[in-house]
C-alpha positions in Angstrom: 125.1 99.6 73.9 124.6 103.4 74.5 121.1 105.1 74.9 121.1 108.9 73.8 117.2 108.8 72.7 116.1 110.4 75.7 118.8 112.7 76.1 117.6 114.1 72.9 114.4 114.2 73.6 114.4 116.2 76.6 117.1 119.0 75.2 115.7 118.6 71.7 112.6 121.0 72.0 112.2 120.3 68.3 111.3 116.9 68.5 109.5 116.9 71.4 109.0 113.3 71.9 107.8 112.4 68.5 111.3 111.1 66.9 110.5 113.3 64.4 113.8 114.7 63.8 116.7 112.5 62.0 118.7 112.3 64.6 116.1 110.8 67.2 114.6 108.3 64.6 118.4 106.9 63.8 119.1 106.6 67.4 115.6 105.1 68.1 115.7 102.5 65.8 119.5 101.2 66.7 118.3 101.6 70.4 114.7 99.0 69.2 117.5 97.1 66.8 119.5 96.1 69.9 116.7 95.6 72.2 115.2 92.8 69.6 118.9 91.2 69.2 119.7 90.8 72.9 116.5 88.8 73.3 116.6 87.0 70.3 118.5 83.2 69.4 122.2 84.6 70.3 121.1 86.3 73.5 123.7 86.6 76.2 120.8 85.4 78.5 121.7 81.7 77.0 124.8 81.2 79.0 123.4 82.4 82.2 119.9 81.4 82.8 119.4 77.8 81.8 116.5 77.2 79.3 116.0 80.4 78.4 114.3 80.9 75.1 113.5 83.2 72.5 110.2 85.2 72.6 108.5 88.1 70.4 106.4 89.1 73.6 109.5 89.8 75.8 111.4 91.9 72.7 107.9 93.6 71.9 107.2 94.5 75.9 111.0 96.0 76.2 110.6 98.3 73.1 107.1 99.4 74.6 109.0 100.1 78.0 111.9 101.9 76.1 109.8 104.1 73.8 107.8 105.0 76.9 110.7 105.9 79.4 112.4 107.7 76.3 108.9 109.7 75.8 107.9 110.4 79.4 104.7 108.3 78.7 102.7 106.4 80.4 102.2 102.7 79.6 99.9 99.9 81.0 101.4 96.3 80.5 99.6 93.0 80.7 102.3 90.2 80.3 101.2 86.8 80.7 103.0 83.8 82.3 106.2 83.0 80.6 106.2 86.1 79.1 109.5 87.5 80.7 108.5 90.5 81.7 111.0 91.4 84.4 113.8 91.1 81.9 111.3 93.2 79.6 111.4 96.4 81.5 114.8 95.8 83.3 116.9 96.0 80.2 115.5 99.2 78.9 115.6 100.6 82.0 119.3 99.8 82.6 119.9 101.3 79.2 117.7 104.1 79.1 120.1 106.3 81.2 117.1 107.3 83.4 116.9 107.9 87.1 114.0 104.9 87.7 112.6 103.3 90.3 111.0 99.9 90.0 108.6 98.9 92.9 107.2 95.7 93.5 104.4 94.3 95.7 106.1 92.6 97.9 109.7 92.8 100.0 109.7 89.1 99.1 109.9 89.9 95.5 111.7 93.2 95.9 114.4 91.0 97.4 114.2 88.7 94.6 114.3 91.5 92.1 117.4 92.9 93.8 119.8 89.7 94.7 118.7 87.6 91.9 117.3 89.5 88.7 119.3 92.4 88.6 122.7 90.7 88.9 121.8 88.6 85.9 120.4 90.8 83.5 123.4 93.3 84.6 126.2 90.4 83.6 124.5 89.9 80.7 124.5 93.3 79.4 127.9 93.9 80.3 127.1 97.6 81.4 127.9 98.9 84.9 125.0 100.6 86.7 124.6 101.7 90.4 121.5 99.9 92.3 119.9 100.3 95.7 117.6 98.4 97.5 115.6 100.6 99.7 112.4 99.3 102.0 110.9 101.1 104.6 112.0 102.2 107.8 110.8 99.2 110.3 112.9 97.2 108.2 116.4 98.3 109.0 117.9 98.1 112.6 117.7 101.1 114.9 121.1 101.5 116.8 119.6 103.6 119.2 116.7 101.7 120.0 118.7 98.7 120.2 120.9 100.8 123.1 117.6 101.9 125.0 116.0 98.5 125.3 115.3 98.4 129.0 112.8 96.2 131.2 111.6 93.0 131.6 111.9 90.6 128.5 110.4 87.6 127.8 112.7 84.5 127.3 112.2 84.2 124.0 112.7 88.2 123.4 115.7 87.4 125.3 117.2 84.7 122.7 116.2 87.1 120.1 117.6 90.2 121.6 121.1 88.5 121.7 120.6 87.3 118.1 120.3 90.7 117.0 123.2 92.2 119.2 125.3 89.5 117.8 124.0 90.6 114.5 125.1 94.5 114.9 128.6 94.0 114.3 128.2 91.8 111.2 125.7 93.7 109.1 126.5 96.7 106.8 123.2 97.1 105.8 121.0 96.4 108.5 118.0 95.0 106.7 116.2 92.7 109.1 115.9 90.1 106.7 119.4 89.1 106.7 118.9 88.1 110.9 116.9 84.7 109.5 117.4 83.4 113.3 114.9 85.9 114.3 111.2 85.1 113.2 109.7 88.0 111.3 107.0 87.8 113.2 109.3 88.3 116.8 108.2 90.7 119.5 111.8 91.9 119.3 111.4 93.8 116.0 109.5 96.5 117.2 112.0 97.2 120.0 115.1 97.5 117.4 113.7 99.2 115.0 112.0 102.7 114.2 109.0 104.2 112.1 108.4 107.8 111.3 106.9 108.4 114.8 109.6 107.1 117.3 112.4 108.2 114.9 114.6 110.9 116.1 115.8 112.0 112.8 119.3 114.4 112.5 118.7 115.0 116.4 119.6 111.0 116.9 123.0 110.6 118.6 123.9 108.1 116.2 122.3 109.8 113.1 125.0 109.3 111.0 125.6 105.2 111.8 121.9 105.0 111.0 121.2 102.2 108.6 117.8 104.1 107.1 119.8 107.3 106.3 122.9 105.1 104.4 119.9 103.4 102.5 118.5 106.5 101.0 121.8 107.9 100.2 122.7 104.9 98.5 119.3 105.3 96.5 119.9 109.6 96.0 123.0 108.4 94.1 121.8 104.7 92.5 121.0 104.8 88.9 118.0 102.7 89.7 116.3 101.9 92.8 114.4 98.9 94.1 111.2 99.5 96.6 107.7 98.1 97.0 104.3 99.4 96.8 104.1 100.5 100.2 107.3 102.4 100.3 106.4 104.1 97.4 102.8 104.9 98.0 103.4 106.1 101.4 105.8 108.3 99.5 103.6 109.6 97.3 101.3 110.1 100.0 103.7 112.6 102.0 104.2 114.3 98.6 100.4 114.6 98.5 100.7 116.5 102.1 103.6 118.9 100.9 106.3 117.1 102.8 109.4 116.2 100.9 109.7 113.1 99.3 112.0 110.5 100.7 112.2 108.5 97.7 115.0 110.3 95.4 113.5 112.0 92.5 113.3 109.8 89.7 112.6 109.9 85.4 111.2 106.3 85.2 109.0 104.6 87.6 108.0 101.0 87.3 105.2 99.1 88.8 105.5 95.4 88.8 102.5 93.4 89.8 100.6 96.5 89.8 96.7 95.2 90.1 97.5 95.5 93.9 98.2 99.4 93.7 93.9 100.3 93.5 93.1 99.1 96.8 96.5 99.9 98.4 96.2 103.7 97.3 92.7 103.7 99.1 94.2 102.9 102.0 97.2 105.1 102.0 95.2 108.1 101.0 92.8 107.4 103.6 93.3 108.0 107.7 94.0 105.4 109.9 94.5 105.1 113.9 95.2 101.7 115.8 95.0 100.4 119.4 98.2 99.1 119.4 100.1 102.5 118.3 98.2 104.6 121.0 99.5 101.7 123.5 103.1 102.1 122.1 102.9 105.8 122.3 101.8 105.7 126.0 104.2 102.8 127.4 107.4 104.9 125.9 105.5 108.5 127.2 105.8 106.5 130.7 109.0 105.3 130.4 110.5 108.4 129.2 108.7 110.9 131.6 108.8 108.6 134.6 112.5 109.8 135.4 111.1 113.4 136.1 108.5 112.6 139.0 105.6 113.6 137.4 102.6 111.9 139.1 99.8 113.9 137.4 101.5 113.0 133.9 101.3 108.7 135.3 97.6 109.6 136.7 96.6 111.1 132.6 98.3 108.0 131.5 96.6 105.6 133.3 93.1 107.7 132.1 94.6 107.3 128.8 95.3 103.8 128.7 92.4 102.7 130.7 90.0 104.6 127.6 92.1 102.7 124.8 91.1 99.2 126.7 87.4 100.6 127.0 87.4 101.1 123.3 88.7 97.8 122.7 86.2 95.9 124.7 83.3 97.8 123.2 83.8 97.0 119.8 82.1 94.1 117.9 83.3 90.7 119.2 83.4 89.5 115.7 87.0 89.6 114.0 87.1 91.3 110.6 86.0 94.9 108.9 83.1 96.4 110.9 81.1 99.4 108.9 81.5 102.3 111.6 78.3 103.9 111.4 76.5 100.0 112.1 78.9 100.1 115.5 78.9 103.6 116.3 76.1 103.6 119.3 78.3 101.3 121.1 81.5 103.0 120.7 80.4 106.5 120.5 81.0 107.3 124.8 84.5 105.2 124.5 85.5 107.1 121.3 84.8 111.0 123.2 86.4 109.7 126.6 89.5 108.2 124.4 89.5 112.0 122.9 89.4 113.6 126.2 92.1 111.5 127.7 94.7 112.2 124.9 93.9 115.9 124.9 94.6 116.1 128.5 97.7 113.8 128.6 98.4 116.1 125.2 98.3 119.3 127.8 100.1 117.6 130.6 102.9 116.9 128.4 103.2 120.0 126.6 105.3 121.6 129.6 107.7 118.7 129.4 108.3 118.8 126.0 112.0 120.3 126.1 113.2 118.2 128.4 114.1 115.4 125.9 114.0 114.9 122.1 111.9 111.7 122.7 109.1 113.7 124.9 109.3 116.6 122.1 108.5 113.7 119.4 106.0 111.8 121.8 104.5 115.5 122.1 103.9 115.6 118.4 103.0 112.1 118.1 100.0 113.1 120.5 98.6 115.7 118.6 98.5 114.2 115.3 96.9 111.3 117.2 94.3 113.6 118.4 93.8 115.0 114.8 93.2 111.7 113.3 90.6 110.9 116.1 88.9 114.0 115.1 88.4 112.9 111.7 87.9 109.4 112.8 84.6 109.9 115.0 83.0 112.6 113.4 79.9 112.0 111.9 80.1 115.3 109.2 80.1 114.5 105.6 83.1 113.1 104.2 84.0 111.6 101.0 85.0 108.4 102.3 84.0 105.3 104.5 84.2 105.0 108.3 85.1 101.4 109.5 86.8 99.3 111.9 89.1 96.4 111.7 88.6 94.1 114.5 91.3 91.6 115.7 91.9 89.4 118.7 93.2 92.0 120.8 94.0 95.6 119.1 91.4 97.6 117.0 91.9 100.1 114.0 89.8 102.9 112.9 90.1 103.9 109.3 88.6 106.1 107.0 88.6 105.1 103.1 88.1 107.4 100.4 85.2 106.6 97.7 87.7 106.8 95.0 91.3 107.8 94.5 91.4 108.4 90.9 91.5 112.0 91.1 94.3 112.1 93.3 96.7 109.5 91.8 95.8 111.1 88.4 97.7 114.1 89.5 100.3 112.2 90.9 101.2 110.3 87.5 100.3 113.2 85.2 103.2 115.4 86.3 104.6 115.6 82.6 108.5 114.8 84.0 108.0 110.9 84.5 107.5 107.8 82.8 105.5 105.7 84.5 105.2 101.8 83.3 102.2 99.4 85.3 102.6 95.7 84.4 101.0 92.5 85.9 99.6 89.1 84.7 96.1 90.6 85.5 95.3 93.6 84.7 92.7 93.1 81.4 89.3 91.6 81.0 90.0 90.0 77.4 91.3 93.5 76.0 89.9 95.9 78.2 92.2 97.6 80.7 89.2 99.9 81.9 88.3 98.6 85.1 92.0 99.3 86.3 92.9 102.3 84.0 90.0 104.3 85.5 90.7 103.3 88.9 94.1 104.5 88.9 93.6 107.8 87.0 94.9 107.1 83.8 92.2 106.5 81.2 94.5 107.7 78.4 97.5 105.7 79.0 98.6 103.3 76.4 97.8 99.6 77.0 99.3 96.6 75.2 98.6 92.5 76.0 101.4 89.9 75.5 99.2 86.4 76.3 101.7 83.9 77.5 103.9 82.1 75.0 103.1 78.6 76.6 100.6 76.4 74.9 97.9 77.1 77.3 94.8 75.6 74.9 97.2 72.2 75.0 99.0 72.1 78.5 95.7 73.3 80.4 92.3 72.4 80.2 89.1 73.7 82.7 86.8 71.3 84.3 83.3 72.5 85.5 82.0 69.6 87.6 78.5 68.9 87.1 75.7 68.9 89.8 77.0 71.2 93.0 75.1 72.6 95.0 75.5 76.8 95.1 77.8 78.2 97.2 75.9 79.6 99.8 74.6 75.9 100.5 76.2 74.6 103.6 77.0 71.2 101.8 79.0 73.0 98.9 82.6 72.6 100.3 82.1 68.7 101.0 80.3 68.1 97.7 83.3 69.7 96.0 86.1 67.8 97.5 83.6 64.5 96.6 84.1 65.5 93.0 87.8 67.0 93.5 89.8 64.2 95.5 88.9 61.2 92.8 91.1 63.2 90.3 94.2 62.3 92.7 94.1 58.9 91.0 94.0 60.5 87.6 97.6 61.8 88.4 100.7 61.3 90.2 101.4 65.0 90.7 100.0 67.3 93.6 97.2 69.6 93.8 96.3 73.1 95.1 92.3 73.4 96.9 92.2 77.2 96.8 89.2 78.6 98.9 87.7 82.1 99.0 87.0 82.0 102.9 88.5 80.5 105.5 85.5 79.6 107.0 85.3 77.2 103.9 89.3 76.0 104.5 88.7 75.3 108.3 85.6 73.2 106.6 87.7 71.1 104.3 90.4 70.6 106.8 87.5 68.7 108.8 87.0 67.1 105.9 89.7 65.5 105.4 90.3 64.7 109.1 87.8 62.3 108.7 88.8 60.7 105.1 92.5 60.8 105.1 92.3 57.1 103.7 90.9 59.6 100.4 94.5 60.7 100.0 96.1 58.0 99.4 98.8 58.1 101.3 99.6 61.5 100.0 101.1 64.7 102.4 98.1 67.2 103.1 99.2 70.5 104.0 97.5 73.0 105.6 97.8 76.9 105.6 98.3 78.2 108.9 99.7 75.0 110.0 103.3 76.5 109.0 104.6 80.0 107.2 103.9 80.4 103.7 107.2 79.5 101.9 107.7 76.4 104.4 104.3 74.7 102.9 105.4 75.1 99.5 108.9 73.9 99.7 107.5 71.0 101.2 104.8 70.7 98.7 107.9 71.1 95.7 109.6 68.2 97.8 106.7 65.8 98.2 106.0 66.5 94.4 102.3 64.6 95.1 100.8 66.6 98.1 97.3 68.0 98.4 97.5 71.9 99.9 94.2 73.3 100.7 95.0 77.3 101.3 92.8 80.9 101.0 94.0 84.2 100.3 97.7 84.4 100.4 98.0 81.6 97.7 95.8 83.2 95.3 98.9 85.1 93.6 102.9 85.4 93.8 103.0 81.5 94.4 105.5 79.9 91.7 105.4 75.6 91.8 106.9 74.4 88.4 106.7 71.4 87.0 104.8 68.4 87.7 104.6 68.7 91.6 101.4 70.4 91.0 98.7 69.5 88.2 95.5 70.1 89.8 94.2 73.5 90.8 90.5 73.2 92.4 89.2 76.9 93.2 85.5 76.3 95.2 83.4 79.5 94.6 83.8 82.5 92.0 85.8 85.0 94.2 83.9 88.0 94.4 84.4 90.2 97.4 81.8 90.1 100.2 79.4 93.2 99.1 79.3 94.1 103.4 83.5 94.6 103.2 84.3 98.0 103.9 86.6 99.1 101.1 84.4 97.3 99.1 81.2 99.3 100.1 83.8 102.6 99.4 83.8 102.0 95.8 80.3 100.5 95.1 79.2 103.9 97.2 81.4 105.9 94.9 79.9 104.1 91.6 76.0 104.2 92.8 76.8 108.2 93.2 78.0 108.0 89.4 75.0 106.5 88.4 76.8 103.1 87.9 76.3 100.1 88.0 78.4 98.7 91.2 78.4 94.8 90.1 78.9 95.1 86.5 81.3 97.3 86.6 83.5 96.6 90.0 82.7 93.8 91.7 82.2 91.4 88.0 86.0 92.8 86.7 87.4 92.8 90.3 86.0 88.8 90.8 87.5 88.0 87.0 90.8 89.1 87.6 91.4 87.3 91.1 90.1 84.0 89.5 92.5 84.6 86.5 95.0 85.1 89.2 94.2 81.8 91.2 94.2 80.2 88.0 97.5 81.2 87.1 99.0 79.2 89.6 98.9 76.1 87.5 101.0 76.7 84.6 104.1 78.0 85.3 106.4 76.8 82.6 106.4 75.4 79.1 106.3 72.4 79.9 103.8 72.5 82.9 100.2 70.6 82.4 97.2 70.6 84.4 93.4 70.5 85.4 91.7 74.2 86.6 88.5 73.1 88.8 86.1 75.8 88.9 83.4 74.3 91.6 80.9 76.9 91.4 77.7 76.2 89.0 77.3 80.1 88.8 79.7 80.0 85.6 76.9 77.7 83.9 73.8 79.2 85.7 74.5 83.3 85.2 74.6 84.9 82.5 78.0 86.4 83.6 79.7 83.2 83.9 80.9 83.2 80.3 83.3 86.3 81.3 85.4 84.1 84.1 85.8 81.6 81.2 86.9 84.3 78.5 89.2 85.4 81.1 91.0 81.6 81.1 91.0 81.8 77.1 93.0 80.0 75.1 92.2 76.9 77.9 89.2 75.5 77.0 86.3 73.8 79.8 84.3 70.8 79.6 81.8 68.9 82.0 83.1 65.5 81.4 85.3 64.0 83.8 86.0 61.1 81.3 87.6 64.7 79.5 89.8 65.0 82.4 91.1 61.3 82.9 92.0 61.5 79.2 93.7 64.7 79.5 95.6 63.8 82.4 96.5 60.4 81.2 97.9 61.6 77.6 99.8 64.6 79.5 101.5 61.9 82.1 102.3 59.2 79.4 104.2 62.0 77.9 106.6 62.9 81.1 110.0 63.0 80.8 112.4 59.9 82.2 113.5 62.6 84.8 110.2 64.0 85.8 108.8 59.9 86.3 112.2 59.2 88.4 111.7 62.3 90.2 107.9 61.6 91.2 108.8 57.8 91.9 111.5 59.2 94.6 
């Protein structure tokens, strides 16, 4: 199938994207017909994708994406579980003839899209398309830094370094995801990868062999490039500041898991400076200036590193986010001393900047850090919120804009790109305004494609009665007293999802003294092992109980009878004391709005939709969502949360739950029953 429509729209000025000329009408009609046939009963996906079934929503979404790409428009699509949204945007992107960027929520989804989904759809289409995978610089092995490693290493670092050096001669892409023998959080990775600050660029002696350079060249030449949101937003932020973008210019940009973008954008278009990057910078300066025998530089480095430690020791002991104005009395002097020490170090390094490219680069980094610190510590009025992110051995200073809609509007409405935003959770009912207003795309076309699964038949919401309020210290224990008996009604597994680590730890302690209540089922707890390992074990057991928080609310896919109950402890309202939330609420207040109704409430409803969405991942899945927050029945806004989970119905009766599970358990296929008993 050929796709000449976009070319016609680009050069046939009389048409101007309205399909009013006969040429465009006929070409577009033929293209839509081909899309409908591709996702129909005779789809080539039948032979390549086990269990493929035609879904009207998938072909309709593909048609809408195709039209948007051809017209350089904007489209927002909520596609429920099972719609097949990935193929629904991949096919028109591949067939459009346009340079396309696809951005995903995580690097794991990025790899899945590139290594699994794209090859499959390309094979089905039978049309050669050049594709590329592009990640942030820190994901690629830096040969120059690998060769420059010096100093003492721990035994684990030495082992990991040996593995990296062996892999160096096997890899062609240099993507660290290939080297599964070295843990993702190994401390060797920062030593053998680069970032924007320490990369030597074209002055690097190994520039021609650089994996980052090769990846970007491949992206420039490709028809379709797969990136992640962090890389895309970093590029957009650079363009906003007047830099040359490092992502290839594209005519169509598709953002999957687009619900993550507003909060991510607020961070990327703000200012941030962390103690770890300052420590790394001063450590590297000490190494590169040591051979020059400059005792004064070493003294100034000592002063800077002492100032960093003093700042860390004066921030709040409690981990988490803190508004800076609340702690400024304690950190004002340490901030001023740090600024003075960095300026002094910058002045001392200036005469040595020409001695080597490494010193020159670090000299530039120092100036950037000084400028950031000036903005972050200034108490002058700025349309943003200053806050600290405190961790056990580090602190990060942040300045977050109150609103990024105007900035994003300017980037998205450039007139020469198509933008498609899609996710399973973008709308409250049919209302997309919470998302589109934050994104600055209020005029974008919006569509909803509900899940094709029989959610009303296969899913049930149980609202346990007489539970204490979420603020009651007994809430977690009472929740589990209600939820655990459900295990006797099903042979499948259970997710218990919590809105805080405090509740998660309380649940862990509860089960520690009540292991017999599990009836011999395995108990898996977030934090005891990597998430992917916990999910693998959960699937293999087929009847486990998993306790999780944030990272298990989205992007988790357990299909089949291994998961039949998802219990959620509280409505997922973000804390109003969280600095990111405070920034948004302050903006709404200044506009004369109601922060709770306009932001906190819809955000919590969409988060609940994400959490409940872990349950029914396949057309034959069934199960119960247990909502353990009495506010659903006791508050006027409770009905909004139930509306988000339609068409599933709700009940207060445990007898209804027992009957529902018994009916579906009895209907399980012999293979499913055998797999469970095994």
